[in-house]
N, C-alpha and C positions, 0 to 999 in steps of 0.2 A: 807223519801226520796222515790224515785221511785223504781228502781230495787234494790238499795242497801239495802233496808229493808229486802230483801231476800238474797242478794248475796254479801254483803260487806266482808264476810269471805274470798272470793276468790281474793280480790284485795290486796294481800300482797305486791305487788310492790309499792303501793301508801302509805303504812303505814309510820308513823314517825319512824325514827330510832334514838336511843339514845336521846341526848338533842338538836339536830340540829334544827334550825329555818327554817322550810319549807316555801316556798312562799305560799301566799294565793291570792285569787281573788282580794282582796282590795289592797294588797301590789303590785301586778302586775299592777293594774290600776294606783296606785300612781306613780309607776316607769314609766309607759307609759306617764303619764301627764308631768312628769319631762323631759322625752326625747323629748316630743313635745315642751316644753318650750325652751329647748336647741336648737333644730333645728330651731325654729322661731327666736331665738336670733342671729342665724348665727355663733355661736361659736362652733368650732369643739370639739369632745370628748377629743382629746389629749390636747387641750388648757385648757379645763375645768379641767381635771385631774391634770394638772400641777399647775393651780391656786389653786386648793383645796388641793394639796398635796396627791392626790389619785394616785393609779396605774390605768391604763385604765381598767384592769379586774374588779377592785372594782366598778368603775363608771358603767360599763356594768352590774354588778350584781345588783346595786341599781336600774338602769333603767329597769332591768328584774324582779324586785320585789323579788330577791333572798336573799337580806340581808337588815337588818334594817338600816334606815338612821336616825342619831341622830338629835335632834332639832337644834343644832348649825350648823351642816352640811347642814340641809335643809334650814335654814335661810340664810346661805351663798350662797347656790345654787340659791335661789330665788332672792337674791340681784344681783348676777352675771347675771341672766337672765332678770333683769330689773323689777322684781315684787316687788315693794315697797309699794303698797297699803296694808294697815294694815288688811282690811277685807279679801282680797284675800289671804294674807299670812296666816291668821288664818284658812281659809278653808283648806289650805294645811297641817297646823299643826294638825287640827282635823282629816284629812284623814290619817295622819301618826299614830295618836293615835288609830284610828279605825282599821287600818291595822294590828296592833300588839297586840290588847287587847285579853284577855283571858276570857272565860266563864266557865260554869260548865263542859263543854265537855273536858276541859283540863285534868280532872281526868282520862279520857279514852284515852289519847293521844298515849299510847303504843299499843293500839289495833284498834283504829279508822283509817280507810284509810284517807289520807289527804283530798281527795275530799269530803268525808262525813263530816269532820270537817268544811270545808268551807261552805258546804250546811247548816249545823246546825247554823253556825255563821250568815249567811244571814237570815235564817228563824227566828232566835232569835231577830234580829233587825227589821224585817219587820213590817210595820203597816198594810199591805194588802198582802194577799196571794191568787193568782188565780191558781188553780190546776186542770188540766185535767188528769183524770186517766181512761183509757178505760177498763182495766181488773182487777185492784186491788182496794180495798178500800184504800183511802189515809192514809198514816201513822199517820197523826194527828187525824184521826177518828177511828182508829183501837182499838178493845178490846185486852186484853192481850192474850187471847186464840187464836184469829185470828192471831196476831203477831207471836206467837210461831209456829202456823201451817205454816205460810209463811216462817219463818226462816228454818223450817225443810225441805222445798223443796230444799234447797241448797244441791247440791251433796257432798259438803265437810262434813266430819264426825266431828261434834263439841262436845266437852265435855259439860256437863250440865252447868258448871260455865260460859262458854262463851255465851251460849244461854241466861242464866239469865241476863248477862251483857247487851246483845243486847236489850233485852226486857226493861231493865232499861233506856237505851238511848232513845228509842222511847217514853217511858212514860215521861221522862224529856222533850223531845221535845214538847209533847202535852201541857205543861204548858204555851206555848205562847197563848193558847186560854183561859187560866184560870186566868191570871194575872189581876191586877187592870185595866190596859188599854190594853185589849187583841188585838191581831192582828185580822183583819177582814178576814175571810176565805170564799172564793167563790169556791166551788168544783163542777165540772161537772164530773159525774161518769158514765161510760158506763153501760148499762143494764147487760152486761156480768159479771161485777164485783159484782152485787147484786144476780146473779143467780148461779154463780160458788160456789159449796159447799166446800169452803176451810175449811179443818179441820173436815168435817163431818157436818151433819144436825144440831146438837145441837150447835156447835160452830158458824155456819153461822147464825142460828136463833138469837142467842145472839148478834152477830154482827149487824144484821139488826135492832134489837130492840134498840141497842145503837145508831145506825145511825139515827133512827127515833127521838130518844130523843134529839140528838144534833140539830135538826132543830128548837127546841124551843128557842134557843139563838139568840138574835137579830144580833149578829156579825157573825153569821154563815149562809150561804146560800148553800143549797145542791140541785142540779138538776140532774136528771137522763136522760142520752141521750139514748132514746129507740132504739131497733133494727130497728124499722120502719122508723127511720130518714134516713136510707140508707147511701149513700156516704156523708161524712161530712168533716169539716176542720181539724179534728184530726186523719186522717187515717195514718199519719206518726208516731203516737205514743204519749206517755204521755209527759207533760211538766209542769213546774211551772214558774209563773212570780212573783217575789218578788218586792213589792212596798216598797221602803226604805224611811225613814223620810227626809233625806237630799240629798242622792245620786239619780242618775237616777235608774230606775227599772232594775232588772237583770233577765234574762231568764235562766233557767236550763233545759237542755235536757240530758237524761242519757240512757246508754245502759248497757249491761252486764259487760263490761270491762272498762268503763270510764264515765266521766261526762264532759259536755261542758257547759261553762258559756258564755253568750253573753250579751253585753250591748251597741252595736252600735245603733244609732237611727233607722236604717233600720230594724235591727233584732227585736228591741223592738216593732216597728210598726207592723211587720209581725205577731208576736206571739200575740200581743194585739188584732189585727184584727181577728186572728184565734179563740181566746177565745170568742170574741164577737159573732162570727158566731156559735160557739158551744153552747153557752148559749141560743142563739136565736132558735137553732134547738132542744134543750133539752125540756123536759117537764117543766112546771112552778113549783115552789117550792111546791105548794099545791098538784098538780098531782104527783109530784115525791114522796112526803110523802105517798100518797095513794098507789102508786105502791110498794114502799118499804114494807109497811105494808102487802100488798096483797101477796107479795112473801114470807114474813116471815110466814104468815098464811098458805100458801101452804106447806111450810116445816114442820109446826106443824102437818098438816094432814098426812104427810108421816110417 
């Protein structure tokens, strides 16, 4: 993730509590699609609730992505809204399954902030990941020592077991690049990220060596945005664009206290254009590889 790789310990207000089903990005999008169908059908929420045997608050929670909608209820809602095409119905059923599926990260549900779980879910499903990071090595490309050094920057005092768990989560995330059909990663990294000696010279040199090695994989492209690029399209900060196999792409922008997910056509277009400008302004992959190696060698000489 972006900031959360260092700061998710502080996001206690977003953690799962007990066994409750927190809303996710996908469930909220499914709810929004159902609300749009209802509004287009011209049927008021009170009439829908009465027809379905729901309370109005329950319908509101379904449309807000706060509660799970059963397949039977979903089928009845689609019929009520005039969606009788089998293919379109199946698309909604698939969306409902995706909204509530569980992955390996469920084992960490008591300690992972909800927004981080959502991020991991999108990352795990992505077929393409476009990541701009101006000051950090992206989490998918970090070594364990670098990750630990980043986590230690958190002002929260963490017991060793918590640190170990967070390292495990990032290592699990990295398997999206190692599976049989890996996600395609295109990372544009600011020059500051490769020059900042996170964890000390030895840790950073190991990180840069690892980064160089990752460039050998055909499904990974790494470009460095040099200081000489001047003003650029990423001055507002880091972001990730997830390309999903069936759904529209999703943009993730994060700060120290929260995460924003965006998927409107205008937002996707804006961030897609920004990433295109960034990779055009960055060094090409070969020159980026040479710069990474040169910086690693400079650290060796120190």
